[in-house]
C-alpha positions in Angstrom: -11.4 0.8 -14.1 -13.1 -2.9 -13.8 -12.8 -5.2 -11.4 -10.9 -7.6 -14.0 -8.9 -4.7 -14.7 -7.7 -4.5 -10.8 -7.4 -8.2 -10.6 -4.4 -8.3 -13.0 -2.7 -5.2 -11.7 -3.1 -7.0 -8.4 -1.4 -10.0 -9.9 1.1 -7.7 -11.7 2.0 -6.2 -8.6 2.5 -9.3 -6.1 5.4 -9.1 -3.7 5.1 -5.0 -4.2 4.7 -2.1 -2.2 1.6 -0.7 -2.9 -0.9 1.8 -1.7 -4.5 1.0 -2.8 -7.6 3.4 -1.9 -11.0 2.5 -1.9 -14.6 3.7 -2.4 -14.9 4.6 1.4 -12.0 6.8 1.2 -9.7 4.6 3.1 -5.9 4.2 1.8 -4.2 0.7 2.2 -0.3 0.7 2.2 1.3 -3.2 1.9 2.8 -5.7 0.4 0.6 -8.1 -1.5 0.9 -11.0 -0.7 -2.1 -13.0 -2.5 -5.2 -12.2 -5.1 -8.0 -14.0 -5.3 -11.1 -14.0 -7.8 -12.5 -11.1 -5.3 -10.1 -10.3 -3.1 -6.6 -8.6 -3.1 -4.6 -9.6 0.3 -1.9 -7.1 1.6 0.4 -7.7 4.7 0.8 -4.0 6.2 3.5 -1.6 6.2 4.5 0.1 9.4 3.0 0.6 12.4 0.3 -1.6 11.9 2.6 -4.4 10.4 1.6 -6.6 13.3 -2.0 -6.7 13.6 -2.6 -9.6 15.9 -3.0 -13.1 14.1 -0.3 -16.3 14.9 0.9 -15.9 11.7 0.6 -19.3 10.2 0.2 -18.2 6.9 -2.4 -21.3 6.0 -5.5 -19.6 6.0 -7.0 -16.1 5.8 -7.0 -13.4 8.0 -4.1 -11.3 9.9 -1.5 -14.3 9.4 0.6 -15.1 6.4 -1.7 -13.2 3.8 -2.3 -10.0 5.8 -5.7 -8.8 5.2 -8.3 -8.5 2.4 -9.5 -6.1 1.0 -12.9 -6.2 -2.3 -11.5 -6.1 -5.4 -15.0 -3.9 -6.3 -13.9 -1.7 -3.6 -11.1 -0.7 -4.8 -10.9 3.1 -7.2 -7.0 3.3 -7.3 -4.0 1.1 -6.7 -0.6 3.2 -6.7 3.3 1.4 -6.3 5.6 2.8 -3.2 8.8 4.0 -3.4 11.4 1.6 -2.5 12.3 3.7 0.7 8.6 2.8 2.6 9.7 -0.7 3.1 
């Protein structure tokens, strides 16, 4: 899949719980909060839900948008079942 296709897919699933796999083999589970031209920002699920920050929601980082993943690093994206919420 191309970066443009992952961008469209992330836009479509914004607000939904997903699992994103990256080129380095990591799996990131969270809710897509925002999608920019080159990054997708997810709010983590589970034990990593509060990763620090003050939660203002106005900047990048761990606050309101979660953390960013480069769209070019994504190799897979899957919706998570409802019970993961």
